[in-house]
C-alpha positions in Angstrom: 0.0 0.0 0.0 2.8 2.4 0.8 4.4 1.8 -2.6 1.1 2.8 -4.3 0.8 6.0 -2.3 4.4 6.9 -3.2 3.8 6.1 -6.8 0.6 8.2 -6.9 2.4 11.1 -5.3 5.3 10.9 -7.7 2.8 10.7 -10.6 1.0 13.8 -9.4 4.3 15.7 -9.1 5.3 14.7 -12.6 1.9 15.8 -14.0 2.2 19.1 -12.2 5.7 19.7 -13.6 4.5 18.8 -17.1 1.7 21.4 -16.8 4.0 24.0 -15.4 6.6 23.7 -18.2 4.2 22.9 -21.1 4.7 26.3 -22.7 8.0 26.6 -24.5 10.3 29.4 -23.3 10.1 31.5 -26.5 6.3 31.7 -26.1 6.6 32.8 -22.5 9.3 35.4 -23.4 6.9 36.8 -26.1 4.0 37.0 -23.6 6.2 38.8 -21.0 7.3 41.3 -23.7 3.8 42.0 -24.7 2.7 42.5 -21.1 5.7 44.7 -20.3 4.8 46.9 -23.3 1.2 47.3 -21.9 2.6 48.2 -18.5 4.9 50.8 -20.0 1.9 52.3 -21.9 -0.1 52.6 -18.7 2.8 54.2 -16.8 3.3 56.8 -19.6 -0.5 57.5 -19.5 -0.4 58.0 -15.8 2.5 60.4 -16.1 0.5 62.5 -18.6 -2.5 62.5 -16.3 -4.7 60.5 -18.7 -5.5 57.9 -16.0 -7.4 60.6 -14.1 -9.8 61.1 -17.1 -10.2 57.4 -17.6 -11.0 56.8 -13.9 -13.6 59.6 -14.0 -15.5 57.9 -16.8 
């Protein structure tokens, strides 16, 4: 019985790792770049005061 529990736990860990690393690194890098660009746009808008107008709407 102990062996089955260890095997089930190991299998669960392997599945979790497979899901975590399913996306290839280049895709993740591309997504991070796109999100960083959006953050930069928002920060620039905040510096110009546009965020106040958008918040009021």
